[in-house]
C-alpha positions in Angstrom: -29.1 15.5 57.7 -26.4 14.1 59.9 -28.9 11.9 61.7 -30.3 10.7 58.4 -26.8 10.0 57.0 -26.0 7.8 60.0 -29.3 5.9 59.8 -28.9 5.1 56.1 -25.6 3.3 56.4 -26.0 -0.4 56.5 -22.6 -1.2 58.0 -21.4 1.0 60.9 -17.9 -0.2 60.2 -17.9 2.0 57.1 -18.0 5.1 59.2 -14.7 7.0 59.1 -12.7 7.6 62.2 -13.2 11.0 63.9 -10.3 13.1 65.2 -8.5 11.8 68.3 -10.2 12.6 71.6 -13.8 12.2 70.2 -16.1 9.3 70.1 -16.1 7.4 66.8 -19.7 8.4 65.9 -19.8 11.7 67.9 -20.0 14.0 64.8 -22.7 11.9 63.1 -24.8 11.2 66.2 -24.8 14.5 68.0 -28.4 15.7 68.1 -28.4 17.4 71.5 -30.1 20.8 71.7 -27.9 24.0 71.7 -28.0 25.8 75.0 -27.6 29.5 75.6 -24.0 29.0 76.8 -23.3 26.9 73.7 -24.5 29.8 71.5 -22.6 32.4 73.5 -19.4 30.5 72.9 -20.2 30.5 69.1 -20.8 34.3 69.2 -17.6 34.9 71.2 -15.6 33.7 68.1 -17.2 36.4 66.0 -16.9 39.3 68.5 -16.3 41.7 70.0 -19.7 43.4 69.9 -20.8 46.8 71.1 -22.7 47.2 74.4 -26.4 46.3 74.0 -25.9 44.7 70.5 -28.6 45.1 68.0 -28.9 42.1 65.6 -30.9 41.2 62.6 -31.6 37.6 61.8 -32.8 36.2 58.5 -35.7 33.8 59.2 -37.6 31.8 56.6 -39.6 29.8 59.1 -37.5 26.7 58.6 -35.9 24.9 61.5 -32.4 26.3 61.0 -33.3 30.0 60.9 -35.9 29.7 63.6 -33.5 28.0 66.0 -30.9 30.8 65.2 -33.5 33.5 65.9 -34.5 32.1 69.3 -30.8 31.6 70.3 -29.8 35.0 69.1 -32.7 36.6 70.9 -31.7 35.0 74.2 -28.1 36.0 73.6 -29.0 39.7 72.8 -31.4 40.1 75.7 -28.8 38.8 78.2 -26.6 41.7 77.0 -29.3 44.4 77.0 -29.7 44.2 73.2 -32.4 43.3 70.7 -33.0 41.1 67.8 -35.2 41.9 64.7 -36.2 38.9 62.6 -36.5 39.5 58.8 -38.5 37.3 56.5 -38.2 37.7 52.7 -41.4 36.9 50.7 -40.0 36.2 47.2 -43.5 36.0 45.7 -42.6 32.7 44.1 -45.0 30.5 46.0 -48.7 31.3 46.7 -48.4 30.1 50.3 -45.3 32.2 51.1 -47.2 35.2 52.4 -49.2 33.0 54.8 -46.0 31.3 56.0 -44.4 34.7 56.7 -47.5 35.7 58.7 -47.2 32.4 60.7 -43.6 33.2 61.5 -44.6 36.6 62.7 -47.3 35.1 65.0 -44.8 32.7 66.5 -42.2 35.4 67.1 -44.8 37.9 68.5 -45.6 35.4 71.2 -41.9 35.5 72.2 -41.8 39.4 71.9 -39.4 39.2 69.0 -39.7 42.0 66.5 -40.4 40.8 62.9 -40.6 42.4 59.5 -41.6 40.9 56.1 -39.6 42.1 53.1 -41.3 41.6 49.8 -39.5 41.1 46.5 -41.0 43.2 43.7 -40.8 42.5 40.0 -41.6 39.6 37.7 -40.7 36.0 38.4 -37.1 35.2 37.4 -36.9 33.5 34.0 -33.9 31.3 34.8 -31.7 30.0 37.6 -34.5 30.6 40.1 -32.6 29.8 43.3 -29.7 32.1 42.4 -32.0 34.9 41.5 -34.0 34.4 44.7 -30.8 34.3 46.8 -29.5 37.6 45.2 -32.9 39.3 45.8 -33.0 38.0 49.4 -29.5 39.3 50.2 -30.2 42.6 48.6 -33.4 43.2 50.6 -31.9 42.1 53.9 -28.8 44.2 53.4 -30.8 47.3 52.4 -33.0 46.9 55.4 -30.0 46.6 57.8 -28.3 49.6 56.2 -31.5 51.8 56.5 -32.1 50.7 60.1 -28.4 51.2 61.1 -28.0 47.6 62.2 -24.4 46.4 61.9 -24.9 42.6 62.3 -27.0 40.3 60.1 -27.1 36.7 61.2 -27.6 33.8 58.7 -28.4 30.2 59.7 -26.1 28.3 57.4 -24.9 25.1 59.3 -22.5 22.2 58.8 -24.4 20.4 56.1 -24.9 23.7 54.1 -21.1 24.2 54.3 -20.4 20.7 53.1 -22.8 21.0 50.2 -21.3 24.4 49.2 -17.9 22.9 49.1 -19.1 20.1 46.8 -20.9 22.5 44.5 -17.9 24.8 44.2 -15.6 21.8 43.6 -17.8 20.9 40.7 -17.4 24.4 39.3 -13.6 24.2 39.4 -13.3 26.9 42.1 -10.0 28.0 43.6 -9.1 28.5 47.3 -11.6 31.2 47.9 -14.5 29.2 46.5 -13.5 25.9 48.2 -13.2 27.7 51.5 -17.0 27.9 51.1 -18.9 30.3 53.4 -17.0 32.5 55.9 -18.3 32.8 59.4 -17.9 36.6 59.1 -18.1 38.7 56.0 -17.8 42.5 56.1 -20.1 44.6 54.0 -20.4 48.3 53.2 -23.0 48.7 56.0 -21.8 46.2 58.6 -21.2 42.5 58.6 -22.8 39.2 57.9 -22.3 36.5 60.6 -22.8 32.8 60.3 -22.3 31.5 63.9 -23.7 27.9 63.1 -21.3 26.7 60.5 -19.9 24.1 62.8 -23.3 22.9 64.0 -25.1 19.9 62.5 -28.7 20.4 61.4 -29.9 17.7 63.8 -28.9 19.9 66.8 -30.9 22.9 65.5 -34.1 20.8 65.2 -33.4 19.4 68.7 -33.1 23.0 69.9 -36.6 23.9 68.6 -38.0 20.7 70.1 -36.5 21.5 73.5 -38.1 25.0 73.3 -41.5 23.8 72.1 -41.3 25.6 68.8 -42.7 24.3 65.5 -41.3 25.1 62.1 -42.2 25.1 58.4 -40.8 22.7 55.8 -40.0 24.3 52.5 -40.9 22.0 49.6 -37.9 23.2 47.5 -35.6 21.5 50.0 -36.6 18.2 48.6 -37.0 19.1 44.9 -34.4 17.2 42.8 -34.5 19.9 40.2 -31.9 21.7 42.3 -28.3 20.6 42.4 -28.0 21.2 46.2 -30.9 18.8 46.8 -29.4 16.1 44.5 -26.1 16.4 46.4 -28.0 16.0 49.6 -29.4 12.7 48.3 -25.9 11.5 47.7 -24.8 12.2 51.3 -25.0 8.6 52.5 -22.8 7.4 49.7 -20.3 10.1 50.3 -20.3 9.4 54.0 -19.5 5.8 53.3 -16.4 6.9 51.4 -15.2 9.1 54.3 -16.8 12.4 52.9 -19.4 13.0 55.5 -20.6 16.5 56.4 -18.2 16.9 59.3 -15.2 16.0 57.2 -16.2 18.2 54.3 -17.0 21.1 56.5 -13.6 20.6 58.2 -11.9 20.7 54.8 -13.7 24.0 54.1 -12.6 25.4 57.4 -8.9 24.5 56.7 -9.2 26.1 53.3 -10.8 29.1 55.0 -7.6 29.5 57.1 -5.6 29.4 53.9 -7.8 32.0 52.4 -7.4 34.2 55.5 -3.6 33.9 55.3 -3.6 34.9 51.7 -5.9 37.8 52.5 -3.5 39.0 55.2 -0.6 38.9 52.7 -2.6 40.8 50.2 -3.6 43.4 52.8 0.1 43.9 53.6 0.8 44.3 49.9 -2.0 46.8 49.5 -0.7 48.9 52.4 2.8 48.9 51.0 2.1 49.3 47.3 -1.2 51.2 46.8 -2.3 54.8 47.3 -6.0 55.5 47.3 -7.7 58.8 46.7 -11.1 59.8 48.0 -12.0 60.8 44.4 -12.2 57.1 43.6 -9.0 56.1 41.9 -5.8 54.4 43.0 -2.1 54.2 42.2 -0.2 50.9 42.3 3.6 50.7 42.5 4.6 48.9 39.3 8.0 47.5 40.5 6.6 46.3 43.8 3.7 44.6 42.1 6.0 42.8 39.7 7.9 41.3 42.6 4.8 39.9 44.3 4.1 36.1 44.3 1.5 35.2 41.7 -1.3 34.4 44.1 -0.8 37.6 46.2 -0.5 39.7 43.1 -3.7 38.4 41.6 -5.6 38.8 44.8 -4.4 42.4 45.3 -5.3 43.2 41.7 -8.8 41.6 41.9 -9.5 43.6 45.1 -8.3 46.9 43.6 -10.4 46.4 40.4 -13.5 45.6 42.5 -13.0 48.6 44.8 -12.3 51.1 42.0 -14.7 49.7 39.4 -17.6 49.1 41.8 -18.3 45.6 40.5 -20.0 43.2 42.9 -17.7 40.3 41.9 -14.0 40.1 41.1 -13.0 39.4 37.5 -12.7 35.9 36.2 -9.3 34.2 36.7 -8.2 34.0 33.1 -8.8 37.7 32.5 -7.1 38.6 35.7 -4.0 36.6 34.7 -3.8 38.4 31.4 -4.0 41.8 33.1 -1.3 40.8 35.6 1.0 39.9 32.8 0.3 43.2 31.1 1.1 45.1 34.3 4.3 43.2 34.8 5.3 43.8 31.2 4.9 47.5 31.6 2.6 48.1 28.7 0.9 51.4 28.5 -2.8 50.9 29.0 -5.5 48.3 29.7 -9.1 47.9 30.8 -10.9 45.3 32.9 -13.9 45.2 35.3 -15.0 48.8 34.5 -11.5 50.1 35.3 -9.0 51.9 33.0 -5.4 51.4 33.8 -2.5 53.5 32.6 1.2 53.4 33.3 3.2 56.6 34.2 6.1 57.5 36.5 6.8 54.0 37.8 3.2 53.3 38.9 -0.1 52.2 37.4 -3.2 54.4 37.8 -6.5 52.6 38.2 -9.6 54.8 37.4 -13.3 54.1 36.9 -14.1 53.9 33.2 -16.1 57.1 32.5 -18.2 55.4 29.9 -19.3 52.7 32.5 -20.2 55.2 35.3 -23.8 55.4 36.3 -25.9 58.5 35.5 -26.6 60.9 38.4 -29.1 59.8 41.1 -31.6 61.9 43.1 -30.6 63.0 46.6 -33.7 62.6 48.8 -33.7 65.1 51.7 -32.9 63.2 55.0 -32.1 60.0 53.1 -29.1 58.0 51.9 -28.2 56.8 48.4 -25.5 54.9 46.6 -24.1 56.2 43.4 -22.1 54.2 40.8 -21.8 51.3 43.2 -18.9 53.1 44.8 -20.1 56.0 46.9 -22.7 56.4 49.6 -24.2 59.9 50.3 -26.1 60.8 53.5 -28.3 63.8 52.7 -29.2 66.6 55.1 -32.9 66.7 56.2 -33.2 70.3 55.1 -31.6 69.8 51.7 -33.6 71.3 48.8 -35.4 68.9 46.5 -34.3 68.2 42.9 -30.6 67.7 43.6 -28.5 64.9 42.0 -25.3 63.1 42.8 -23.2 62.1 39.8 -19.9 62.4 38.1 -18.1 65.7 37.5 -18.2 64.9 33.7 -15.7 65.1 30.9 -15.6 68.9 30.6 -15.4 70.3 34.2 -14.2 73.7 33.1 -10.8 75.4 33.5 -11.1 76.2 37.2 -12.2 72.8 38.3 -9.7 71.1 35.9 -6.9 73.2 37.4 -8.0 72.3 41.0 -8.0 68.6 40.1 -4.5 68.9 38.6 -3.1 70.7 41.6 -4.5 67.9 43.8 -2.8 65.3 41.7 -6.0 63.8 40.2 -5.2 62.4 36.8 -7.2 63.5 33.8 -8.7 60.0 33.4 -10.2 60.1 36.8 -11.8 63.6 36.7 -15.0 62.7 34.9 -16.0 60.3 37.7 -15.3 62.5 40.7 -18.5 62.7 42.8 -20.2 66.0 42.2 -23.5 67.6 43.2 -25.8 68.8 40.4 -28.8 71.0 40.2 -30.9 72.3 37.3 -28.0 74.6 36.2 -25.3 72.0 36.4 -22.5 71.2 38.8 -22.7 73.3 42.0 -20.4 71.4 44.4 -17.4 69.0 44.2 -16.4 68.1 47.8 -13.1 66.5 46.8 -12.1 69.8 45.1 -13.4 71.9 48.0 -15.6 73.6 45.4 -19.1 75.0 46.2 -20.9 77.8 44.4 -21.4 80.9 46.6 -24.7 80.7 48.4 -25.2 77.0 48.0 -26.4 75.1 51.0 -24.6 72.3 52.8 -26.7 69.3 51.5 -24.5 66.4 52.4 -24.0 65.0 55.9 -21.5 62.5 54.6 -20.1 61.3 51.3 -17.9 58.2 51.5 -16.5 55.4 49.4 -18.7 52.3 49.8 -18.0 49.7 47.1 -19.5 46.2 47.3 -16.1 44.7 47.8 -13.6 46.5 50.1 -9.9 46.5 49.3 -9.2 44.3 52.3 -11.3 42.2 54.7 -8.7 41.0 57.1 -9.9 40.2 60.6 -13.5 40.9 59.6 -12.8 44.6 60.2 -14.6 47.1 58.0 -12.0 48.5 55.7 -13.3 51.1 53.2 -12.0 50.9 49.7 -10.7 54.5 49.9 -9.0 55.4 53.1 -10.4 58.9 53.8 -14.1 59.7 53.6 -15.2 62.8 51.7 -16.4 65.4 54.2 -19.5 67.5 54.1 -19.8 69.9 51.2 -18.7 73.4 52.2 -21.3 76.0 52.6 -19.4 78.8 50.8 -16.9 79.0 48.0 
C-alpha cells in the first residue's frame, strides 16, 4: 500500500517530512526486499529464544504471510530449528480448499511443513470478518498448544497497524486500543509474535519477487463491504494530510510504549496488593487499592476480574468505573465479569461466580483439557476413562469444608475449586490434598490458565495464579 499511496499523490510537495536523518520519501518509497539479516534483527527485538527454536507461522497464501513464512524458515534453519506453516480454511469460499492445497505445494518444494486447519460449523450469520478472525485464532492457538509450540508468528505489517489504529479511533478506544497490535502477546500456551509491524507491505512483496515466489490475492481485500478496505481506499487522502501509514504506525508505537508503562505500574500494584490462591480466587488490599491512581486501579481491577472470572475480554470501561467506585467506597458486595466480590477484614475477595462456572468436562487419558476457561489439566496416559474435571460444588461435605476453611479458602470460593469426579461423585481435590483411598493418580498437571493473565509485562508468561496445582495424590 505504501507504494500505491505515493503514486496516487499528484503533488510530491504534499508529502510530510520524515524524521531527521532519513530521506524525505524514504518511508513511502522503500520497496527493497527483506534480507535474512534484516529479519534476524527484527526477531532479536522479540527474543530471546530457546536453542533450536520451533515456530509456527499463520499463512493464508497472501504475499504478507508467505513472505513471513520464507523469512522465518531461513531464520529457524540457521539456528537448528524448524517452522510449521498453518493455513486455516474457513469454509467461507468454495476456492479456499484449493488455495490451501496450492500453498502446501509451494511450501513442500521448499521443505517447509504445512498443515491445513478447517473451521467446522455453519457460516457465521453476522460480522463475518470478526467471526472468521476469532475462529482462525482459536484453531491456530489450539494447534500450537497441542503441538507444544511456544511461538506463533503473524504477518501483520505497517499498513495493518495504521488501519487498526484508525478503526479503533473510530470506536472511541482508550490507550490500549489505540496502541493497536503489540509485537509480542503472551498466551496461556506460549506467545504470539508480529515481527513485521514496522515493515511496509511493498517490502514483503519485493521479498517474494526476489525469491521467485508467487502468492494468492484474496478478493476480500478489495471488497468495500469491509471497513478496513474502505479505510485503505482513503489512504492517499490521509497521506496528503500527514497521516500516512508510517506516521500512523509510529503513533501506535508511541501509544504502545505508554501502554507498556501502564502495564508495568499495574504489575507492581498487583505484586504489592494482591494475593492469589491456586484454588482460583484472589484477595485485594482495600486501602492500597483506594490509593492507586485511577488508570492503574482500573487496569489492575480489569486484569484481576479477567484472571479470576475467566472471561476472554476485560469488562467495559463504564462498568469497571462503577465497580472501582464501589471498592473505594467500601460497600459490602458486588459482581462483574463472572466474579463475585466481598469485603472483609480490610481486603476484597474476588471469586468465580458459582452460577457462571462451566459444568464438568471429560478427562481424556493422555490428553489435555481446559475447564471453566481458567484451568488446564494434563491427564495421565493410564488414567481410567469416564472421569470428569469440574467444580467441587456447593455442598462439599463436612470434611472437605473444614479442610477448605483451614486453608483459608472463603466459602464463596469453595464451589468452584477444581475437583475430579467419577460416577460416584468427587474423588479428588488436589488443592485440599484430598484423594479417596485407592484412587489412581490421573493428573500430570493441573494449573491456572485463564485467557488473560494477571500481568503481561515484558512479554513473559505470567500465570494468573502464582503456584500451579500439583498432581493429585495417589492415597488419602
